[in-house]
Backbone atoms as SQL, in Angstrom:
CREATE TABLE atoms (id INTEGER PRIMARY KEY, chain TEXT, resi INTEGER, resn TEXT, atom TEXT, x REAL, y REAL, z REAL);
INSERT INTO atoms VALUES
  (1, 'A', 1, 'MET', 'N', 13.948, -0.067, -9.651),
  (2, 'A', 1, 'MET', 'CA', 14.340, 0.279, -8.243),
  (3, 'A', 1, 'MET', 'C', 13.200, -0.200, -7.310),
  (4, 'A', 2, 'HIS', 'N', 13.624, -1.038, -6.061),
  (5, 'A', 2, 'HIS', 'CA', 12.724, -1.470, -5.242),
  (6, 'A', 2, 'HIS', 'C', 12.062, -0.536, -4.302),
  (7, 'A', 3, 'VAL', 'N', 10.791, -0.561, -3.966),
  (8, 'A', 3, 'VAL', 'CA', 10.403, 0.695, -3.215),
  (9, 'A', 3, 'VAL', 'C', 9.362, 0.061, -2.210),
  (10, 'A', 4, 'LEU', 'N', 9.249, 1.007, -0.979),
  (11, 'A', 4, 'LEU', 'CA', 8.166, 0.772, 0.006),
  (12, 'A', 4, 'LEU', 'C', 7.144, 1.718, -0.202),
  (13, 'A', 5, 'VAL', 'N', 5.940, 1.324, -0.208),
  (14, 'A', 5, 'VAL', 'CA', 4.477, 2.307, -0.171),
  (15, 'A', 5, 'VAL', 'C', 3.889, 2.115, 0.751),
  (16, 'A', 6, 'ASP', 'N', 3.560, 3.168, 1.423),
  (17, 'A', 6, 'ASP', 'CA', 2.381, 3.220, 2.578),
  (18, 'A', 6, 'ASP', 'C', 1.203, 3.824, 1.963),
  (19, 'A', 7, 'LEU', 'N', 0.259, 3.118, 1.624),
  (20, 'A', 7, 'LEU', 'CA', -0.622, 3.694, 0.946),
  (21, 'A', 7, 'LEU', 'C', -1.855, 3.671, 1.673),
  (22, 'A', 8, 'SER', 'N', -2.885, 4.755, 1.186),
  (23, 'A', 8, 'SER', 'CA', -4.049, 4.946, 2.239),
  (24, 'A', 8, 'SER', 'C', -5.112, 5.311, 0.874),
  (25, 'A', 9, 'VAL', 'N', -5.990, 4.746, 0.306),
  (26, 'A', 9, 'VAL', 'CA', -6.868, 5.294, -0.682),
  (27, 'A', 9, 'VAL', 'C', -8.308, 5.317, 0.069),
  (28, 'A', 10, 'VAL', 'N', -8.808, 6.577, 0.102),
  (29, 'A', 10, 'VAL', 'CA', -9.768, 6.672, 0.855),
  (30, 'A', 10, 'VAL', 'C', -11.109, 7.258, -0.268),
  (31, 'A', 11, 'PRO', 'N', -11.882, 6.347, -0.593),
  (32, 'A', 11, 'PRO', 'CA', -13.124, 6.870, -1.519),
  (33, 'A', 11, 'PRO', 'C', -14.096, 7.640, -0.540),
  (34, 'A', 12, 'LEU', 'N', -14.394, 8.741, -1.415),
  (35, 'A', 12, 'LEU', 'CA', -15.373, 9.659, -0.783),
  (36, 'A', 12, 'LEU', 'C', -16.533, 9.746, -1.430),
  (37, 'A', 13, 'GLY', 'N', -17.810, 9.961, -0.722),
  (38, 'A', 13, 'GLY', 'CA', -19.100, 9.894, -1.452),
  (39, 'A', 13, 'GLY', 'C', -19.712, 8.545, -1.774),
  (40, 'A', 14, 'VAL', 'N', -19.305, 7.728, -0.802),
  (41, 'A', 14, 'VAL', 'CA', -19.602, 6.264, -0.783),
  (42, 'A', 14, 'VAL', 'C', -20.142, 5.755, 0.611),
  (43, 'A', 15, 'GLY', 'N', -20.645, 6.693, 1.584),
  (44, 'A', 15, 'GLY', 'CA', -20.928, 6.156, 2.533),
  (45, 'A', 15, 'GLY', 'C', -19.753, 6.336, 3.686),
  (46, 'A', 16, 'VAL', 'N', -19.924, 5.555, 5.089),
  (47, 'A', 16, 'VAL', 'CA', -19.212, 5.183, 5.688),
  (48, 'A', 16, 'VAL', 'C', -18.254, 4.346, 5.947),
  (49, 'A', 17, 'SER', 'N', -18.522, 2.968, 5.559),
  (50, 'A', 17, 'SER', 'CA', -17.798, 1.882, 5.560),
  (51, 'A', 17, 'SER', 'C', -17.047, 1.907, 4.166),
  (52, 'A', 18, 'VAL', 'N', -15.394, 1.867, 4.042),
  (53, 'A', 18, 'VAL', 'CA', -14.847, 1.636, 2.903),
  (54, 'A', 18, 'VAL', 'C', -14.154, 0.309, 2.902),
  (55, 'A', 19, 'ALA', 'N', -14.606, -0.807, 3.358),
  (56, 'A', 19, 'ALA', 'CA', -14.298, -1.937, 3.673),
  (57, 'A', 19, 'ALA', 'C', -13.857, -2.647, 2.358),
  (58, 'A', 20, 'HIS', 'N', -15.240, -2.437, 1.282),
  (59, 'A', 20, 'HIS', 'CA', -15.486, -3.321, -0.050),
  (60, 'A', 20, 'HIS', 'C', -14.265, -2.528, -0.989),
  (61, 'A', 21, 'TYR', 'N', -13.919, -1.297, -0.873),
  (62, 'A', 21, 'TYR', 'CA', -12.883, -0.579, -1.472),
  (63, 'A', 21, 'TYR', 'C', -11.502, -0.786, -1.407),
  (64, 'A', 22, 'VAL', 'N', -11.455, -1.238, -0.150),
  (65, 'A', 22, 'VAL', 'CA', -10.103, -1.800, 0.540),
  (66, 'A', 22, 'VAL', 'C', -9.858, -3.090, -0.136),
  (67, 'A', 23, 'ALA', 'N', -10.894, -3.865, -0.046),
  (68, 'A', 23, 'ALA', 'CA', -10.807, -5.598, -0.361),
  (69, 'A', 23, 'ALA', 'C', -10.539, -5.319, -2.138),
  (70, 'A', 24, 'LEU', 'N', -11.201, -4.318, -2.681),
  (71, 'A', 24, 'LEU', 'CA', -10.812, -4.294, -4.389),
  (72, 'A', 24, 'LEU', 'C', -9.449, -3.585, -4.333),
  (73, 'A', 25, 'CYS', 'N', -9.086, -3.062, -3.830),
  (74, 'A', 25, 'CYS', 'CA', -7.443, -2.535, -3.769),
  (75, 'A', 25, 'CYS', 'C', -6.614, -3.837, -3.611),
  (76, 'A', 26, 'GLN', 'N', -6.940, -4.392, -2.664),
  (77, 'A', 26, 'GLN', 'CA', -6.254, -5.793, -1.869),
  (78, 'A', 26, 'GLN', 'C', -6.234, -6.839, -3.178),
  (79, 'A', 27, 'LYS', 'N', -7.306, -6.880, -3.928),
  (80, 'A', 27, 'LYS', 'CA', -7.256, -7.815, -4.925),
  (81, 'A', 27, 'LYS', 'C', -6.496, -7.239, -6.261),
  (82, 'A', 28, 'VAL', 'N', -6.372, -6.059, -6.306),
  (83, 'A', 28, 'VAL', 'CA', -5.353, -5.564, -7.432),
  (84, 'A', 28, 'VAL', 'C', -3.891, -5.953, -6.914),
  (85, 'A', 29, 'LEU', 'N', -3.704, -5.929, -5.805),
  (86, 'A', 29, 'LEU', 'CA', -2.207, -6.166, -5.364),
  (87, 'A', 29, 'LEU', 'C', -2.071, -7.455, -5.438),
  (88, 'A', 30, 'GLU', 'N', -3.134, -8.350, -4.939),
  (89, 'A', 30, 'GLU', 'CA', -2.769, -9.595, -5.201),
  (90, 'A', 30, 'GLU', 'C', -2.599, -10.104, -6.662),
  (91, 'A', 31, 'GLU', 'N', -3.608, -9.636, -7.694),
  (92, 'A', 31, 'GLU', 'CA', -3.477, -9.969, -8.996),
  (93, 'A', 31, 'GLU', 'C', -2.128, -9.383, -9.582),
  (94, 'A', 32, 'ALA', 'N', -1.511, -8.550, -8.739),
  (95, 'A', 32, 'ALA', 'CA', 0.070, -7.878, -9.730),
  (96, 'A', 32, 'ALA', 'C', 1.206, -8.403, -8.772),
  (97, 'A', 33, 'SER', 'N', 0.616, -9.489, -8.003),
  (98, 'A', 33, 'SER', 'CA', 1.948, -10.205, -7.140),
  (99, 'A', 33, 'SER', 'C', 2.808, -9.266, -6.472),
  (100, 'A', 34, 'LEU', 'N', 2.285, -8.195, -5.783),
  (101, 'A', 34, 'LEU', 'CA', 3.144, -7.489, -5.193),
  (102, 'A', 34, 'LEU', 'C', 2.753, -7.837, -3.612),
  (103, 'A', 35, 'THR', 'N', 4.030, -8.036, -2.940),
  (104, 'A', 35, 'THR', 'CA', 3.982, -8.176, -1.418),
  (105, 'A', 35, 'THR', 'C', 3.320, -7.066, -0.973),
  (106, 'A', 36, 'HIS', 'N', 2.342, -7.301, -0.079),
  (107, 'A', 36, 'HIS', 'CA', 1.581, -6.165, 0.742),
  (108, 'A', 36, 'HIS', 'C', 0.978, -6.660, 2.174),
  (109, 'A', 37, 'SER', 'N', 0.629, -5.597, 3.107),
  (110, 'A', 37, 'SER', 'CA', 0.156, -5.846, 4.294),
  (111, 'A', 37, 'SER', 'C', -0.882, -4.895, 4.569),
  (112, 'A', 38, 'VAL', 'N', -1.952, -5.184, 4.717),
  (113, 'A', 38, 'VAL', 'CA', -3.179, -4.198, 5.378),
  (114, 'A', 38, 'VAL', 'C', -3.063, -3.888, 6.568),
  (115, 'A', 39, 'TYR', 'N', -3.369, -2.978, 7.169),
  (116, 'A', 39, 'TYR', 'CA', -3.137, -2.582, 8.657),
  (117, 'A', 39, 'TYR', 'C', -4.340, -1.632, 8.725),
  (118, 'A', 40, 'PRO', 'N', -4.909, -1.180, 9.717),
  (119, 'A', 40, 'PRO', 'CA', -5.797, -0.302, 10.150),
  (120, 'A', 40, 'PRO', 'C', -5.979, 1.157, 9.193),
  (121, 'A', 41, 'ALA', 'N', -4.799, 1.631, 8.995),
  (122, 'A', 41, 'ALA', 'CA', -4.757, 2.879, 8.283),
  (123, 'A', 41, 'ALA', 'C', -4.436, 2.879, 6.660),
  (124, 'A', 42, 'GLY', 'N', -3.893, 1.820, 6.365),
  (125, 'A', 42, 'GLY', 'CA', -3.549, 1.990, 5.097),
  (126, 'A', 42, 'GLY', 'C', -2.832, 0.527, 4.534),
  (127, 'A', 43, 'THR', 'N', -2.111, 0.220, 3.873),
  (128, 'A', 43, 'THR', 'CA', -1.384, -0.841, 3.261),
  (129, 'A', 43, 'THR', 'C', 0.097, -0.445, 2.745),
  (130, 'A', 44, 'LEU', 'N', 0.749, -1.406, 3.280),
  (131, 'A', 44, 'LEU', 'CA', 1.938, -1.551, 2.816),
  (132, 'A', 44, 'LEU', 'C', 2.397, -2.096, 1.671),
  (133, 'A', 45, 'ILE', 'N', 2.818, -1.688, 0.713),
  (134, 'A', 45, 'ILE', 'CA', 3.132, -1.888, -0.471),
  (135, 'A', 45, 'ILE', 'C', 4.621, -2.295, -0.699),
  (136, 'A', 46, 'GLU', 'N', 5.091, -3.856, -1.310),
  (137, 'A', 46, 'GLU', 'CA', 6.668, -3.666, -1.471),
  (138, 'A', 46, 'GLU', 'C', 7.061, -4.579, -3.024),
  (139, 'A', 47, 'GLY', 'N', 7.836, -3.586, -3.681),
  (140, 'A', 47, 'GLY', 'CA', 8.070, -4.399, -4.920),
  (141, 'A', 47, 'GLY', 'C', 8.930, -3.132, -5.853),
  (142, 'A', 48, 'GLU', 'N', 8.828, -3.780, -7.089),
  (143, 'A', 48, 'GLU', 'CA', 9.700, -2.427, -8.000),
  (144, 'A', 48, 'GLU', 'C', 8.636, -1.412, -8.595),
  (145, 'A', 49, 'TRP', 'N', 9.486, -0.417, -8.593),
  (146, 'A', 49, 'TRP', 'CA', 8.564, 1.115, -8.778),
  (147, 'A', 49, 'TRP', 'C', 7.749, 0.895, -9.646),
  (148, 'A', 50, 'ASP', 'N', 7.602, 0.712, -11.119),
  (149, 'A', 50, 'ASP', 'CA', 6.744, 0.648, -11.874),
  (150, 'A', 50, 'ASP', 'C', 5.771, -0.322, -11.563),
  (151, 'A', 51, 'ALA', 'N', 5.874, -1.385, -11.135),
  (152, 'A', 51, 'ALA', 'CA', 4.725, -2.276, -10.866),
  (153, 'A', 51, 'ALA', 'C', 4.140, -1.873, -9.655),
  (154, 'A', 52, 'VAL', 'N', 4.598, -1.333, -8.596),
  (155, 'A', 52, 'VAL', 'CA', 3.835, -0.709, -7.372),
  (156, 'A', 52, 'VAL', 'C', 2.946, 0.486, -8.140),
  (157, 'A', 53, 'PHE', 'N', 3.467, 1.376, -8.488),
  (158, 'A', 53, 'PHE', 'CA', 2.683, 2.604, -8.896),
  (159, 'A', 53, 'PHE', 'C', 1.630, 2.499, -10.005),
  (160, 'A', 54, 'ALA', 'N', 1.920, 1.456, -10.948),
  (161, 'A', 54, 'ALA', 'CA', 0.744, 0.709, -11.758),
  (162, 'A', 54, 'ALA', 'C', -0.117, 0.100, -10.953),
  (163, 'A', 55, 'ALA', 'N', 0.052, -0.292, -10.124),
  (164, 'A', 55, 'ALA', 'CA', -1.076, -1.150, -9.060),
  (165, 'A', 55, 'ALA', 'C', -1.874, -0.088, -8.366),
  (166, 'A', 56, 'VAL', 'N', -1.117, 1.260, -7.989),
  (167, 'A', 56, 'VAL', 'CA', -1.570, 2.073, -7.312),
  (168, 'A', 56, 'VAL', 'C', -2.852, 2.765, -8.236),
  (169, 'A', 57, 'LYS', 'N', -2.156, 3.149, -9.517),
  (170, 'A', 57, 'LYS', 'CA', -3.171, 3.592, -10.546),
  (171, 'A', 57, 'LYS', 'C', -4.553, 2.743, -10.700),
  (172, 'A', 58, 'ARG', 'N', -4.146, 1.352, -10.916),
  (173, 'A', 58, 'ARG', 'CA', -5.194, 0.433, -10.907),
  (174, 'A', 58, 'ARG', 'C', -6.168, 0.515, -9.786),
  (175, 'A', 59, 'CYS', 'N', -6.012, 0.506, -8.743),
  (176, 'A', 59, 'CYS', 'CA', -6.684, 0.653, -7.343),
  (177, 'A', 59, 'CYS', 'C', -7.619, 2.007, -7.710),
  (178, 'A', 60, 'HIS', 'N', -6.912, 3.000, -8.147),
  (179, 'A', 60, 'HIS', 'CA', -7.892, 4.093, -8.253),
  (180, 'A', 60, 'HIS', 'C', -8.945, 3.673, -9.482),
  (181, 'A', 61, 'LEU', 'N', -8.415, 3.302, -10.410),
  (182, 'A', 61, 'LEU', 'CA', -9.575, 2.811, -11.721),
  (183, 'A', 61, 'LEU', 'C', -10.528, 2.137, -11.168),
  (184, 'A', 62, 'VAL', 'N', -9.992, 0.881, -10.543),
  (185, 'A', 62, 'VAL', 'CA', -10.955, -0.055, -9.445),
  (186, 'A', 62, 'VAL', 'C', -11.925, 0.663, -8.733),
  (187, 'A', 63, 'VAL', 'N', -11.862, 1.382, -8.065),
  (188, 'A', 63, 'VAL', 'CA', -12.330, 1.984, -6.847),
  (189, 'A', 63, 'VAL', 'C', -13.583, 3.212, -7.516),
  (190, 'A', 64, 'HIS', 'N', -12.826, 3.906, -8.799),
  (191, 'A', 64, 'HIS', 'CA', -14.011, 4.650, -9.478),
  (192, 'A', 64, 'HIS', 'C', -15.024, 3.751, -9.883),
  (193, 'A', 65, 'ALA', 'N', -14.358, 2.666, -10.851),
  (194, 'A', 65, 'ALA', 'CA', -15.435, 2.200, -11.622),
  (195, 'A', 65, 'ALA', 'C', -16.425, 1.318, -10.542),
  (196, 'A', 66, 'ALA', 'N', -16.044, 0.940, -9.307),
  (197, 'A', 66, 'ALA', 'CA', -17.107, 0.495, -7.955),
  (198, 'A', 66, 'ALA', 'C', -17.997, 1.534, -7.778),
  (199, 'A', 67, 'GLY', 'N', -17.804, 2.742, -8.139),
  (200, 'A', 67, 'GLY', 'CA', -18.910, 3.857, -7.790),
  (201, 'A', 67, 'GLY', 'C', -18.216, 4.934, -7.003),
  (202, 'A', 68, 'ALA', 'N', -17.093, 5.055, -6.606),
  (203, 'A', 68, 'ALA', 'CA', -16.887, 6.038, -6.023),
  (204, 'A', 68, 'ALA', 'C', -16.408, 7.367, -6.642),
  (205, 'A', 69, 'PRO', 'N', -16.833, 8.409, -6.564),
  (206, 'A', 69, 'PRO', 'CA', -17.036, 9.592, -7.512),
  (207, 'A', 69, 'PRO', 'C', -15.592, 10.526, -7.191),
  (208, 'A', 70, 'ARG', 'N', -15.074, 10.293, -6.192),
  (209, 'A', 70, 'ARG', 'CA', -13.979, 10.806, -5.610),
  (210, 'A', 70, 'ARG', 'C', -13.141, 9.844, -4.883),
  (211, 'A', 71, 'ILE', 'N', -11.814, 9.887, -5.099),
  (212, 'A', 71, 'ILE', 'CA', -10.531, 9.583, -4.039),
  (213, 'A', 71, 'ILE', 'C', -9.753, 10.184, -3.601),
  (214, 'A', 72, 'HIS', 'N', -9.341, 10.309, -2.660),
  (215, 'A', 72, 'HIS', 'CA', -8.241, 11.009, -1.622),
  (216, 'A', 72, 'HIS', 'C', -7.226, 9.977, -1.366),
  (217, 'A', 73, 'THR', 'N', -6.142, 10.240, -1.929),
  (218, 'A', 73, 'THR', 'CA', -4.961, 9.268, -1.539),
  (219, 'A', 73, 'THR', 'C', -3.717, 9.769, -0.793),
  (220, 'A', 74, 'THR', 'N', -3.234, 9.084, 0.070),
  (221, 'A', 74, 'THR', 'CA', -1.795, 9.738, 0.825),
  (222, 'A', 74, 'THR', 'C', -0.871, 8.570, 0.507),
  (223, 'A', 75, 'MET', 'N', 0.333, 8.943, 0.226),
  (224, 'A', 75, 'MET', 'CA', 1.212, 7.922, 0.024),
  (225, 'A', 75, 'MET', 'C', 2.678, 8.119, 0.882),
  (226, 'A', 76, 'ARG', 'N', 3.331, 7.421, 1.450),
  (227, 'A', 76, 'ARG', 'CA', 4.539, 7.714, 1.819),
  (228, 'A', 76, 'ARG', 'C', 5.516, 6.571, 1.065),
  (229, 'A', 77, 'VAL', 'N', 6.643, 7.202, 0.563),
  (230, 'A', 77, 'VAL', 'CA', 7.387, 6.216, -0.525),
  (231, 'A', 77, 'VAL', 'C', 8.953, 6.389, 0.149),
  (232, 'A', 78, 'GLY', 'N', 9.361, 4.996, 0.002),
  (233, 'A', 78, 'GLY', 'CA', 10.719, 4.818, 0.598),
  (234, 'A', 78, 'GLY', 'C', 11.617, 3.901, -0.428),
  (235, 'A', 79, 'THR', 'N', 12.577, 4.344, -0.496),
  (236, 'A', 79, 'THR', 'CA', 13.819, 3.838, -1.441),
  (237, 'A', 79, 'THR', 'C', 15.123, 3.483, -0.796),
  (238, 'A', 80, 'ARG', 'N', 15.904, 2.629, -1.170),
  (239, 'A', 80, 'ARG', 'CA', 17.170, 2.942, -0.639),
  (240, 'A', 80, 'ARG', 'C', 18.258, 2.263, -1.606),
  (241, 'A', 81, 'THR', 'N', 19.269, 2.910, -1.613),
  (242, 'A', 81, 'THR', 'CA', 20.510, 2.535, -2.663),
  (243, 'A', 81, 'THR', 'C', 21.523, 1.813, -2.197),
  (244, 'A', 82, 'ASP', 'N', 21.663, 1.369, -0.609),
  (245, 'A', 82, 'ASP', 'CA', 22.333, 0.483, -0.473),
  (246, 'A', 82, 'ASP', 'C', 21.939, -0.810, -0.109),
  (247, 'A', 83, 'ARG', 'N', 20.843, -1.318, -0.122),
  (248, 'A', 83, 'ARG', 'CA', 20.289, -2.540, 0.113),
  (249, 'A', 83, 'ARG', 'C', 18.926, -2.414, -0.333),
  (250, 'A', 84, 'GLU', 'N', 18.190, -3.626, -0.668),
  (251, 'A', 84, 'GLU', 'CA', 16.870, -3.916, -0.818),
  (252, 'A', 84, 'GLU', 'C', 16.373, -4.130, 0.747),
  (253, 'A', 85, 'GLU', 'N', 15.230, -3.526, 0.894),
  (254, 'A', 85, 'GLU', 'CA', 14.399, -3.739, 2.032),
  (255, 'A', 85, 'GLU', 'C', 13.156, -3.813, 2.093),
  (256, 'A', 86, 'SER', 'N', 12.767, -4.382, 3.233),
  (257, 'A', 86, 'SER', 'CA', 11.451, -4.674, 2.986),
  (258, 'A', 86, 'SER', 'C', 10.658, -4.277, 4.655),
  (259, 'A', 87, 'GLY', 'N', 9.415, -4.730, 4.608),
  (260, 'A', 87, 'GLY', 'CA', 8.499, -3.936, 5.562),
  (261, 'A', 87, 'GLY', 'C', 9.066, -5.164, 7.028),
  (262, 'A', 88, 'SER', 'N', 9.124, -6.167, 6.898),
  (263, 'A', 88, 'SER', 'CA', 9.469, -7.156, 7.813),
  (264, 'A', 88, 'SER', 'C', 11.016, -6.974, 8.187),
  (265, 'A', 89, 'ALA', 'N', 11.823, -6.284, 7.078),
  (266, 'A', 89, 'ALA', 'CA', 13.384, -6.359, 8.042),
  (267, 'A', 89, 'ALA', 'C', 13.277, -4.951, 8.661),
  (268, 'A', 90, 'ARG', 'N', 12.228, -4.112, 8.457),
  (269, 'A', 90, 'ARG', 'CA', 12.134, -2.721, 9.082),
  (270, 'A', 90, 'ARG', 'C', 12.000, -3.226, 10.418),
  (271, 'A', 91, 'LEU', 'N', 10.955, -3.825, 10.573),
  (272, 'A', 91, 'LEU', 'CA', 10.294, -4.399, 11.741),
  (273, 'A', 91, 'LEU', 'C', 10.947, -5.071, 12.685),
  (274, 'A', 92, 'THR', 'N', 12.023, -5.982, 12.184),
  (275, 'A', 92, 'THR', 'CA', 13.118, -6.686, 12.875),
  (276, 'A', 92, 'THR', 'C', 14.205, -5.956, 13.342),
  (277, 'A', 93, 'SER', 'N', 14.679, -4.782, 12.781),
  (278, 'A', 93, 'SER', 'CA', 15.665, -3.847, 12.908),
  (279, 'A', 93, 'SER', 'C', 15.109, -3.019, 14.405),
  (280, 'A', 94, 'VAL', 'N', 13.636, -2.868, 14.330),
  (281, 'A', 94, 'VAL', 'CA', 13.108, -2.140, 15.095),
  (282, 'A', 94, 'VAL', 'C', 13.120, -3.041, 16.642),
  (283, 'A', 95, 'ALA', 'N', 12.685, -3.985, 16.337),
  (284, 'A', 95, 'ALA', 'CA', 12.797, -5.211, 17.515),
  (285, 'A', 95, 'ALA', 'C', 13.813, -5.122, 18.178),
  (286, 'A', 96, 'ARG', 'N', 14.909, -5.524, 17.389),
  (287, 'A', 96, 'ARG', 'CA', 16.598, -5.473, 17.924),
  (288, 'A', 96, 'ARG', 'C', 16.871, -4.258, 18.659),
  (289, 'A', 97, 'ALA', 'N', 16.522, -3.175, 18.075),
  (290, 'A', 97, 'ALA', 'CA', 17.036, -1.923, 18.869),
  (291, 'A', 97, 'ALA', 'C', 16.275, -1.734, 19.885),
  (292, 'A', 98, 'ARG', 'N', 15.099, -2.271, 20.285),
  (293, 'A', 98, 'ARG', 'CA', 14.276, -2.300, 21.344),
  (294, 'A', 98, 'ARG', 'C', 14.787, -3.159, 22.332),
  (295, 'A', 99, 'GLU', 'N', 15.441, -4.434, 22.086),
  (296, 'A', 99, 'GLU', 'CA', 15.803, -5.245, 22.798),
  (297, 'A', 99, 'GLU', 'C', 17.282, -4.918, 23.498),
  (298, 'A', 100, 'ALA', 'N', 17.748, -3.921, 22.857),
  (299, 'A', 100, 'ALA', 'CA', 19.170, -3.459, 23.131),
  (300, 'A', 100, 'ALA', 'C', 18.940, -2.287, 24.363),
  (301, 'A', 101, 'LEU', 'N', 17.761, -1.944, 24.353),
  (302, 'A', 101, 'LEU', 'CA', 17.359, -0.746, 25.693),
  (303, 'A', 101, 'LEU', 'C', 17.600, -1.562, 26.962);
């Protein structure tokens, strides 16, 4: 099943900046060959359910291994049965709706 996941992994106990940990998770997603885009509050990940959730688990393992004693993660998960959807398709749909206003 194809899934879109909006992921925010927040390492705790590592200081104020978390850029290093975000970069580590981004590397995990690249190694998993998952389509993703980072934005200021999280990362949108697209792919098959098992591959995406395996990568989320790997992000946790990597961030813990890098020294984060605790992680708080939030996810929003979306699936469809009528068609395969992408983040860019969602943006295009909103842009078209906006043009129609």
